[in-house]
C-alpha positions as CSV (number, residue, x, y, z in Angstrom):
1,X,66.5,-56.0,-36.2
2,X,65.0,-52.3,-36.6
3,X,66.0,-49.3,-34.6
4,X,67.5,-50.0,-31.5
5,X,67.3,-47.8,-28.3
6,X,69.3,-48.5,-24.8
7,X,68.4,-46.6,-21.6
8,X,70.8,-46.6,-18.7
9,X,70.1,-46.0,-15.3
10,X,73.7,-45.5,-13.7
11,X,73.7,-46.6,-10.1
12,X,74.2,-44.6,-7.1
13,X,75.2,-45.9,-3.8
14,X,72.1,-47.7,-2.9
15,X,70.7,-48.3,-6.3
16,X,72.2,-50.9,-9.1
17,X,72.5,-49.8,-12.5
18,X,69.6,-50.9,-14.7
19,X,69.9,-51.2,-18.4
20,X,66.8,-51.6,-20.7
21,X,67.2,-52.2,-24.8
22,X,64.0,-51.9,-26.7
23,X,63.7,-52.9,-30.6
24,X,60.9,-50.3,-32.8
25,X,58.6,-52.6,-34.4
26,X,56.6,-49.7,-35.9
27,X,55.4,-47.5,-33.4
28,X,56.0,-49.8,-30.7
29,X,58.8,-50.1,-28.7
30,X,59.4,-54.0,-27.8
31,X,61.7,-54.4,-25.1
32,X,64.2,-57.2,-25.6
33,X,66.4,-57.2,-22.9
34,X,66.4,-55.5,-18.9
35,X,69.3,-56.4,-16.6
36,X,70.3,-55.3,-13.4
37,X,74.1,-55.0,-12.9
38,X,74.9,-56.2,-9.3
39,X,75.0,-53.4,-6.6
40,X,78.5,-51.9,-6.0
41,X,79.9,-52.9,-9.6
42,X,83.1,-50.9,-10.3
43,X,82.1,-47.9,-12.9
44,X,84.7,-49.1,-15.0
45,X,83.2,-52.4,-15.2
46,X,79.8,-50.7,-15.8
47,X,81.0,-49.0,-18.4
48,X,82.3,-52.2,-19.9
49,X,79.1,-54.4,-19.7
50,X,77.3,-51.1,-21.1
51,X,80.0,-51.3,-24.3
52,X,79.5,-54.7,-24.6
53,X,75.6,-54.5,-24.6
54,X,76.0,-51.5,-27.4
55,X,78.4,-53.6,-29.5
56,X,76.4,-56.6,-29.4
57,X,73.1,-54.9,-30.6
58,X,75.3,-52.9,-33.6
59,X,76.7,-56.4,-34.5
60,X,73.5,-58.2,-34.8
61,X,71.8,-55.1,-36.4
62,X,74.5,-54.9,-39.0
63,X,74.2,-58.8,-39.3
64,X,70.6,-59.1,-39.8
65,X,70.0,-56.4,-41.9
66,X,73.5,-56.8,-44.1
67,X,74.2,-53.0,-43.1
68,X,78.0,-53.1,-44.4
69,X,81.1,-51.7,-42.1
70,X,80.8,-47.7,-41.9
71,X,84.4,-47.7,-40.8
72,X,85.4,-49.1,-44.2
73,X,82.9,-47.1,-46.4
74,X,84.3,-44.1,-44.4
75,X,87.6,-44.6,-45.1
76,X,87.1,-45.1,-48.6
77,X,84.8,-42.0,-49.1
78,X,87.4,-39.8,-47.2
79,X,90.5,-41.4,-49.9
80,X,88.4,-39.9,-52.3
81,X,88.1,-36.6,-51.0
82,X,84.1,-36.5,-49.8
83,X,83.8,-34.8,-46.2
84,X,81.3,-37.1,-44.1
85,X,79.2,-35.2,-41.4
86,X,80.2,-37.4,-37.9
87,X,76.5,-37.7,-37.4
88,X,76.1,-39.9,-41.0
89,X,78.9,-42.3,-39.6
90,X,77.3,-42.8,-35.9
91,X,73.7,-42.4,-37.2
92,X,74.1,-45.5,-39.5
93,X,74.1,-48.3,-36.9
94,X,70.7,-47.3,-36.3
95,X,71.7,-48.1,-32.4
96,X,71.0,-45.1,-29.7
97,X,72.4,-45.1,-26.1
98,X,70.8,-42.7,-23.7
99,X,72.5,-43.0,-20.3
100,X,71.7,-40.9,-17.6
101,X,75.0,-39.1,-16.5
102,X,73.4,-37.0,-13.6
103,X,75.9,-37.1,-10.6
104,X,78.1,-40.4,-10.9
105,X,76.6,-41.0,-14.7
106,X,79.1,-38.2,-16.2
107,X,82.0,-40.4,-15.6
108,X,80.4,-43.5,-16.8
109,X,79.5,-41.6,-20.0
110,X,83.0,-40.3,-20.4
111,X,84.3,-44.0,-20.1
112,X,81.7,-45.2,-22.8
113,X,83.1,-42.6,-25.1
114,X,86.5,-44.0,-24.9
115,X,85.2,-47.2,-25.7
116,X,82.8,-47.3,-28.2
117,X,83.3,-43.9,-29.7
118,X,80.8,-41.3,-29.9
119,X,78.4,-43.9,-31.9
120,X,74.9,-42.0,-31.0
121,X,75.8,-42.2,-27.3
122,X,73.7,-39.3,-25.5
123,X,74.3,-38.6,-21.8
124,X,71.1,-37.3,-20.4
125,X,70.5,-35.0,-17.2
126,X,67.3,-35.4,-15.5
127,X,66.0,-32.5,-14.1
128,X,63.3,-31.6,-11.9
129,X,61.2,-30.1,-14.9
130,X,58.8,-31.0,-17.4
131,X,60.7,-30.4,-20.6
132,X,62.8,-32.5,-23.2
133,X,65.7,-30.5,-24.4
134,X,67.8,-33.0,-26.3
135,X,68.2,-34.8,-29.2
136,X,68.9,-38.5,-30.1
137,X,71.9,-37.5,-32.4
138,X,73.2,-34.9,-30.1
139,X,76.1,-35.7,-27.6
140,X,74.1,-34.6,-24.3
141,X,71.1,-32.5,-23.4
142,X,68.6,-33.1,-20.1
143,X,65.2,-34.5,-19.6
144,X,62.7,-33.3,-16.8
145,X,61.6,-36.3,-14.4
146,X,58.1,-34.9,-14.9
147,X,58.3,-35.5,-18.8
148,X,59.6,-38.9,-18.5
149,X,57.0,-40.2,-16.0
150,X,54.1,-38.8,-18.6
151,X,55.7,-39.8,-21.7
152,X,56.0,-43.3,-19.9
153,X,52.2,-43.0,-18.4
154,X,50.9,-42.0,-22.3
155,X,52.8,-44.9,-24.0
156,X,51.1,-47.3,-21.5
157,X,47.9,-46.6,-22.1
158,X,45.8,-48.9,-24.0
159,X,46.8,-49.4,-27.3
160,X,49.7,-49.8,-25.1
161,X,53.1,-49.1,-27.3
162,X,55.2,-50.8,-25.0
163,X,55.5,-54.5,-25.1
164,X,57.2,-56.4,-22.5
165,X,58.8,-59.9,-22.3
166,X,57.8,-62.8,-19.8
167,X,61.0,-62.3,-17.6
168,X,61.6,-62.0,-14.0
169,X,63.3,-58.6,-14.5
170,X,60.0,-57.4,-16.5
171,X,57.8,-58.4,-13.6
172,X,60.1,-56.5,-11.4
173,X,59.9,-53.3,-14.3
174,X,55.9,-53.6,-13.7
175,X,56.2,-53.4,-9.9
176,X,58.3,-50.5,-10.5
177,X,55.9,-48.8,-12.5
178,X,53.0,-49.9,-10.1
179,X,55.2,-48.1,-7.1
180,X,56.2,-45.2,-9.3
181,X,54.5,-41.9,-7.1
182,X,54.4,-38.1,-7.7
183,X,54.4,-36.3,-4.6
184,X,54.0,-32.5,-3.8
185,X,56.5,-30.9,-1.8
186,X,55.6,-28.2,0.7
187,X,56.8,-25.8,-1.6
188,X,54.1,-27.0,-4.1
189,X,56.7,-28.7,-6.7
190,X,56.2,-32.2,-7.9
191,X,58.6,-35.0,-7.0
192,X,58.6,-38.3,-8.6
193,X,60.1,-42.0,-7.7
194,X,59.6,-44.8,-5.9
195,X,59.2,-43.9,-2.2
196,X,58.2,-46.9,-0.3
197,X,60.8,-48.5,1.7
198,X,62.8,-51.6,0.2
199,X,61.6,-50.3,-3.8
200,X,63.6,-49.2,-6.3
201,X,62.6,-47.0,-9.7
202,X,66.1,-47.8,-11.6
203,X,64.5,-49.9,-14.2
204,X,61.5,-47.6,-14.6
205,X,64.1,-44.7,-15.6
206,X,65.9,-47.1,-17.7
207,X,63.0,-48.0,-19.7
208,X,61.6,-43.9,-19.6
209,X,65.3,-43.5,-21.3
210,X,64.7,-46.3,-23.8
211,X,61.7,-44.8,-25.0
212,X,62.4,-41.0,-25.0
213,X,62.2,-40.5,-28.6
214,X,60.0,-41.3,-31.5
215,X,61.0,-43.4,-34.9
216,X,60.8,-40.1,-36.6
217,X,63.5,-38.2,-34.5
218,X,65.1,-41.5,-34.6
219,X,65.5,-42.3,-38.1
220,X,69.0,-41.5,-39.5
221,X,69.4,-38.8,-41.8
222,X,69.4,-39.8,-45.4
223,X,72.5,-39.5,-46.9
224,X,72.9,-37.9,-50.9
225,X,74.1,-40.5,-53.1
226,X,75.8,-39.6,-56.6
227,X,75.3,-41.7,-59.8
228,X,78.4,-40.3,-61.4
229,X,81.5,-38.2,-60.9
230,X,81.8,-35.0,-63.3
């Protein structure tokens, strides 16, 4: 399993929490998993489910790629007197989770950190702007909804860099993308989302967060090794 990105749109009162898991295949994002949690799910249960999805992806990647247990390696290096920056430890899994922490998403991020630590968990504030001000190796940042939408549109243009499975959830995501609109406001600003009655955009937002960064930004930093002690 290659690099994995997980986008999460934390649900509000009328929208469920949506999760999108992608695997990077060269420069394509292959959607491997989509889920909407039941509307009204307790936030502690939301955090527990997200931790389960994250841990499952890490375990599968480590098994398939035969990546050693980073915790044991880190302990050994500490015994040898090495100082290992935290980002080297967390990046070794190659699994990144981007959670919308706008509004009610903030306590979910806090609960997640208690369950899985800071293992490439980045809380994202979704703003009304058009800039991306965050890094996959940071604990938080912000992205404008205009940036999110324009990036999705670019990745969905031929040759498509987003590959969707043949599932009910993927078909629902396709419908959301069709209903996703850009509207001007009275003060000439632009707003983005699903405005038709009965429509949602939670899966689209989760996908947008999952494809927020290209491989070059996601690649774990290289750790310098030494052939012998002096």
